[in-house]
Each structure stands twice: as C-alpha cells, then as structure tokens.
C-alpha positions as CSV (number, residue, x, y, z in Angstrom):
1,Q,17.0,7.5,-2.5
2,V,14.6,4.6,-2.0
3,Q,13.5,2.1,-4.6
4,L,10.1,0.4,-4.1
5,V,8.9,-2.7,-6.0
6,E,5.4,-4.1,-5.5
7,S,4.3,-7.6,-6.1
8,G,1.5,-10.0,-5.3
9,G,-1.2,-8.6,-7.6
10,G,-3.4,-10.8,-9.7
11,L,-6.9,-11.9,-10.8
12,V,-9.2,-13.2,-8.1
13,Q,-12.9,-13.6,-7.5
14,A,-15.0,-11.5,-5.2
15,G,-14.6,-12.6,-1.6
16,D,-11.1,-13.9,-2.1
17,S,-7.9,-12.6,-0.5
18,L,-4.6,-11.3,-1.8
19,R,-1.4,-10.1,0.0
20,L,0.6,-7.4,-1.7
21,S,4.2,-6.9,-0.9
22,C,6.4,-3.8,-1.2
23,A,10.1,-4.4,-1.2
24,A,12.4,-1.5,-0.5
25,S,16.0,-0.9,-1.3
26,G,18.4,2.0,-0.9
27,R,18.4,4.3,2.1
28,A,17.2,2.9,5.5
29,F,13.6,2.1,4.7
30,S,12.7,1.7,8.3
31,I,12.7,5.4,8.9
32,Y,9.9,6.1,6.4
33,T,6.2,6.1,6.8
34,T,4.8,3.9,4.1
35,G,1.5,4.0,2.3
36,W,-0.6,2.1,-0.3
37,F,-2.6,3.9,-2.9
38,R,-4.6,2.6,-5.8
39,Q,-5.8,3.9,-9.2
40,A,-8.8,2.4,-11.0
41,P,-9.3,2.9,-14.7
42,G,-10.5,6.4,-15.4
43,K,-10.2,7.5,-11.8
44,E,-7.7,9.4,-9.8
45,R,-5.2,7.7,-7.5
46,E,-6.6,7.3,-4.0
47,F,-5.3,6.6,-0.6
48,V,-5.8,3.0,0.8
49,A,-3.7,2.6,3.9
50,A,-0.6,3.9,5.7
51,I,1.7,2.7,8.4
52,S,4.1,4.7,10.6
53,W,7.9,4.0,10.4
54,S,7.7,1.9,13.6
55,G,4.6,0.1,12.6
56,G,2.9,1.3,15.7
57,S,0.3,3.4,14.0
58,T,-1.9,2.5,11.0
59,Y,-4.6,4.3,9.1
60,Y,-7.1,3.2,6.5
61,A,-9.5,4.6,4.0
62,D,-13.1,4.0,5.0
63,S,-13.7,1.9,1.9
64,V,-11.2,-0.8,3.1
65,K,-11.4,-0.5,6.8
66,G,-12.0,-3.9,8.4
67,R,-11.0,-5.8,5.2
68,F,-7.4,-4.7,4.6
69,T,-4.5,-4.8,6.9
70,I,-1.2,-3.0,6.4
71,S,2.0,-4.2,8.2
72,R,5.7,-4.0,7.9
73,D,8.9,-5.9,8.7
74,N,11.7,-3.4,8.9
75,A,14.3,-6.1,9.3
76,K,13.4,-7.3,5.8
77,N,12.6,-3.8,4.3
78,M,9.1,-5.0,3.5
79,V,5.6,-3.6,3.8
80,Y,2.5,-5.7,3.2
81,L,-1.1,-5.1,2.4
82,Q,-3.3,-8.1,3.3
83,M,-6.6,-7.7,1.4
84,N,-9.6,-9.8,2.4
85,S,-13.2,-10.0,1.2
86,L,-12.2,-8.4,-2.0
87,K,-14.8,-6.7,-4.1
88,P,-15.0,-5.8,-7.8
89,E,-14.6,-2.1,-6.8
90,D,-11.2,-2.9,-5.4
91,T,-9.9,-3.5,-8.9
92,A,-7.1,-1.1,-9.5
93,V,-3.3,-0.7,-9.8
94,Y,-1.9,-0.6,-6.3
95,Y,1.1,1.5,-5.5
96,C,3.5,1.5,-2.6
97,A,4.9,4.9,-1.5
98,A,7.4,6.1,1.1
99,D,7.3,9.4,3.0
100,E,10.6,11.0,4.2
101,N,8.8,13.0,6.9
102,R,9.3,10.8,9.9
103,S,7.2,13.0,12.1
104,R,4.1,12.4,9.9
105,L,2.6,9.1,11.1
106,H,0.4,8.5,8.0
107,G,-0.1,10.8,5.1
108,V,-3.2,10.4,3.1
109,H,-2.3,12.6,0.1
110,E,-0.1,11.8,-2.8
111,Y,2.0,14.9,-2.4
112,E,3.1,13.8,1.1
113,Y,5.0,10.9,-0.4
114,D,8.5,11.1,-1.9
115,Y,9.1,7.7,-3.5
116,W,6.7,5.5,-5.5
117,G,6.8,2.0,-6.9
118,Q,5.7,1.0,-10.4
119,G,2.4,-0.6,-9.2
120,T,0.8,-4.0,-9.3
121,Q,-2.5,-4.8,-10.9
122,V,-5.3,-6.3,-8.8
123,T,-8.4,-7.4,-10.6
124,V,-11.5,-8.7,-8.8
125,S,-14.1,-10.4,-10.8
126,S,-17.8,-10.7,-9.7
C-alpha cells in the first residue's frame, strides 16, 4: 500500500506559478511511476503529467506542455509539479497517483494507476 498526500495548491492570478507536492508513504515509492491528474468542475478527470520511477522519462498533456514540469526526489519520497504561466483553464483539483506497473513508463489513463491522493485545489483568476 502507498499513501499519497498532495499539497501546494491555492488561489493565484493568471501568469503566476505554483509548485504542487506529493508526499508518499508506505511501500517503496521509488518503484512507482507517478502521475498528476486534474478535475475541473463539471468535467472528467484528465491526465496532466507523468514521470517514470527513475525520473528519467516524463510525459505531458498537450495543454500543459512547456508550462508544467514534473519531477521527483526518490530519497524524499516526493513528486512535484511545477506550474508556470498559469491560466484560468488550469483551475481544478489536482491529484497525485502511483502506478505499480514498473514497466509502464508513464500511463495517461486513470485505470492505469493504483493509488490516489485526496487532491489539492488550484484556482487561477483572470
């Protein structure tokens, strides 16, 4: 079992930056591919970014490519999402998720992930 706790969300203005953190506890987090998803009001949860267990491979949704950066520190059991040039359409609850399938570098579908955090709210005003 892995427990995930997100933090770092908040209310910012368009163009600002935020860094989300995902703290993991339980089984060795370093063996899991980790992803970030988000869910805006009235919309389905969508993929944002993913990083392989080693940190050597990353993948982004087109909507955030060039603005968001995912990274991890396995020694600290942490994964981060640096979000720059935020837009109002980035407003959502952001979730961290972990995938037990180590051979999968970066899943983009919810069903590929086995563990989820409770989410952190990000609100971007125009």
